[in-house]
N, C-alpha and C positions, 0 to 999 in steps of 0.2 A: 866531451865537448859535447852539448844535447844535437840527435841528426834531425833534422827538415821535419817538420809532421804532413806528411797526403792529406790530401782532402778525406779520407774517413778515421782517422783516428789512427795513423798507423805511419809507421817508419816507411824510407824505402824496402827496408829490410823484415818486414812485415812485423814485427814486435811493435805492441801497445804499448802507447807513454802518456802520460797523467793527460787528465783534462782536466783543466782551471772550469770552477762555476759557469752557467752563464748571467747574462742578463737577460732572464726569459722573459719582462713584461715588452721588450721587443716582438714579440710577437704575440699571436693571436693564441686564446687558453687552450684553446682544440689541440694546438702544438703542444703545449706543455704537456697535454692529458694525451696524447701517443703518446711520446715519451715518458710521461710519468707509470702508464700500465706497462709499458716496454721493461722499466725497468725495476720495478715491483716484480713481473714474474722471473727477473733475470734474476733478480736477486734470491725468490723462492728455490727458484733452479739452484743454484750454488747452496743453498742451507742443506736442499736435501737428500743433493748429489754428493758432497765434498765437506761440509762443515758440521752440519749437526750432529752428534752422537745418538744412538738407537737411548733410549724409548720419546726421543724431541722428534718433531715433526715442524713442518712451514707450511702456511695455507692464506694464498692470500685470497682476503673477502672483499666484497663488495660492503658498501658504510648506503644504505638511500634511508638519508635521516635519521633517525634511533630507528631505527629497525633494522633488526638482529639480523645474520644468514640463515639461524633454522628456521625463522617466520618467513622470510622471501622462497626460500626452498620450498615450504608446505604450499604456499602460494603458489608458486612455479608449477606446483604436482596438482593442485585443484583446477590451475587452469587449463591443463591441459585435457584435464578431463577426468585423472584418476579419481575413486574414491568420491568424482561430484554425481549430482543426478543432475538428469536433462532439464532445465525449465521450458516450459513452451510460449515463448512471446505473447507479450502482451493484446487481447483483444482491444477493441474499440472501446473505448468509456469519454462520458462528457466528462470522470471524473480526471481524468487522464491529459494532460496537458501538452500541449509543442512547445521547446524550451522559447525565451523571448526573454530580450536583453529589459524591455519595457515592461513588463508584462508578467512577470515571474511572483512576486507578492501583492497583496489584495489589502484594500482596504486602509492602507497607511495611514497616519493621523498626520505622517509629514514628506515631502518629498524625498525617494528613495534613490539613495545612491549606490550605484552599480559600477562595480569595479574590477577591473580582470587583475589578476596576480601572478605571475610568472616567476617558477622557481629556477635560481640561479642552477646551471644545467653542469655546472663545476662541482657543486656542493653534491647532487646527484652519485658524482663518479666518482669521486672520495673513493681510493680502496687503502688496506693495511694489510701488513702481513701482522699474521698470529703465528706464533709458537708454541705446542702444545706437548701433554706428557702424556704418553701413551699408561703411562704407570697408576698415570690419577685419574683414570677417566678420561683421556684424550681434553683434561683440562689446560685453559691458555693459563701460560707462565709469565708471557713475554707479547708486547705488540711492538711493530714499529710503523710509527705513521708519515708517513711526505704528506705532508701540507698541501695543497690545492690551492690555487688562486681563490675559490667562493670558500674555502675557510675565513677566511680575511676582508672577505667581501659585506662586511654588514657585520654590527655591535652584538644582532643575533644569532650570526652564524656562528662568530667566535667566542660567543658565550655557550655555543650546544657542543663547539669542539674540546673549547678545557673543560664543560663538565664531563662530556664522556672520558676526556684522559686523568681526569682524578678520581674517574669512580673504576677505574682499572688500579690504580695507585692504591686506592679505601679498599680494595677489594687482595693486596696482594700483588698485584702483576708488574713486572719492570716495565718498563717503555724504553724509546728509541723515537726522538720525534726530529726533524730533517725539514726544516722550513727555508728554503733558498726564494721565498717570494718577500721583496721589498715592503715594508714596512707601510698601513696603511694608517686612516683614520679610524677603523677601531679597534688598531691592532698598530698603535704607535711604534712601538717599544719591545715585541716581542712576544711567543705567546709564556716566552718562561718567566716573564715580568708580571704575567697576571696568575699563573703559578704559586709563585712567590709573596703575592699580596695578598688569596685566598688562603695561602697556608699563616698568614702573617707573621712572615719572616720579611728582613729585609732582601733590595736585590744587592750582588755584588757589584764591587766596580768594575766593569766591564769595559775593555777598549774604546773609542768614538772612534766613530765610520765604519764599524764592522754590521749590519745591523740585520744579515743573515745567523741562520746558525744552526747545529745540532745538537741537541741536547740527551744526555741518559740518564733516567730515572732506575737508581736501585735502590728495591724497595728493602731496607735491612731486617723492617721489622715493621706490622701494623701501625702505620702513624709515623712514622722515622722511615723519611728520606735521605737518603746521597745523591745529590746533582753532579753529573762530568760535563760543563757548559764548556762547549768551543763554539765562541762568537768567530765569524766567516763572513766575508763579503767576496762579490763578484769578482774572481779570475782567479781567486786561492785556490787551491786542490781543498779536498774532501779527506777530512780524516777517517782514518777506521775507527768508529767509536765502537764502545762493549754495549753487549745487548745480554743482559743479565739472564741467566736461566734459573740461577738461586741466589740466594742471599750474595754469596761471595765467591759465586763461579762465574764467568760469561766466555761470551764466545765474539769474534768481532768479523763482520760480516765484510766484505774490499768492496765498500761504500764506493774510492774511486775509479778503480778499476772498471767495477761495474758499469760506474756513469756514465765513462767510458764508450765501454761501448756501446753501451745501449744510445747513444747519443748520434751513433753511424744510422741509424732508423731515423733520424731524422732529414728528412728531402732537405734537398741540394739547395732551393729558393731559402728555406727557413734556415739555415747557416749559414748562408752566406749576411743575414739579416743579423745572427746572434753574433757572427766573427766579427763587424764590422769595426773597426776602430777601435779595436781591445787594448785597453791598456797595461 
């Protein structure tokens, strides 16, 4: 018989238990982001400490739009003053104007439309885990993507996410995509459907009522991909999906146990919202 689970995801004897997938839209996006970061960090620790053999290693890397981590590092060094020349402040000049919503454009032939655009913060906060091979000059051989709410919030962001993942596969990089967010207008049937469409393949018949997913893409050869698709729903347990390091060699990160462990970092008031009336 299963033991009663306490408030922190453990039994009375202190044993970690299975932790079914939660209905994350019940809470604000910042709550999932906090959990998201904790989960990626824990997976990275487990990969480096217990799972990956040398010469492989894992890094949790930030993604800001299409800017890659190396460029982010360069910008960070420049901003800190390393290798950057100090520039004097601009002196007063009639050619330098103060910002104004109404007057920045001059002599326009028609009324000027001024629009403030705000980037979805959860798109900027997206992170992924890369697995690299030291033998190959630290080249990326596999990527683990945890889909964020922002990835599915608009058509443009969804297409950006798909294009980036397809670019990994086109370069022979294996990929695991974990999507725990319900369908949206821009992504009504999950990202794997879009991948199939772009590859010109028919979507396999998947069970109804399971809109979430974990999909592992195994690159057998350039242009030849095998997808391992696990359809999921809220209250399912996460399977331990394969992450391929080579065309026919893989590891299985402990997705479910690490999910349950990191769920304990979610503040109590949000856990209560996530756990209310679960079927």
